[in-house]
N, C-alpha and C positions, 0 to 999 in steps of 0.2 A: 419716290422713285421705287422700282421692281429690282430687286435683288437676285442674283442666280450666283451658285457656286461657280468659281473659277475653274476652269476647264481641267487642270489636273488635280482636282481635290473629288474626294468620294466621302460622303457623309453616311455613316451605317452606326447601327449598334453593335456594339463589341462584348459579347458576353463575358469572354475572359477579362476584361477592363471594367466590367459592370456599369458601362457608360456608353454616351454616344462620343464617337471618333469622327476626326477627319483623316484620312487617308491619303498621301501622296507619294511620288515617287521614294522621296527620301527619307520618309518616316510616317510618323502618326502624331497627331494632338489629340490627347485625351480632352475633353470637354466637360464642365462643371453642369451641373444638373439646369441651371437656367439657360446657357448658352445652348445646350441641346434642346431645350424645349421652343427656343427661338429658332434655331437653324432646321428643324425639322419642319417649320412652317415656311422655311424659304425655297419656294418652287418655281420660281421665275416667272410666275404669272400674278403673285400675290403682291399688292403694294404694300409698304410698311403699315398703311393705317389698318389694313386687313390683318395683318398679323399681330399689331397690337389689339385690336378688337377681339381676336381669339384667343389671344393670352389671359385677355381681362374677363372672357366668359370663362375660362378654364380655371383661372385664380379670381375670384369675386372678391371684391372690398379692396383689391390693391390696385394702385394707378401704376402703370407700367411702363407708359410712353417714354420717358427720358431713361429708363434702363435698357428698353429695347433699342430705341435709338442711338444710345450711347455704344452699346454692343456691337451693332449694325456698322456703325462708323469705325469701330476696333477692328472688326473682322475683314472691313474694305481694305483698312490701311495696312492690315497682314496680308492682303493679298488671297483671303479664303474666299471672298465675295468680290462680285464686281455687279455694276449696274449694268441692267440688261439693257441693250440698244434700242431704241423706240423702234 
């Protein structure tokens, strides 16, 4: 699948938090380092396999597929992401 941010979320680096965050009308979600690394690769055009491959190039020697797919499923369940329509 290809994921994109849900319409009312904005992903950005927040210097005051020293972290990536998801902003939405009611507040903010401060993301951990791994979550930020994954979400900065969610662009609405890259399939999950490409996101995993890019992360594994950036962090060699680590098998990341399960962690990435688990996080993306969690983010979808929370409403942060949606599957981009075909």
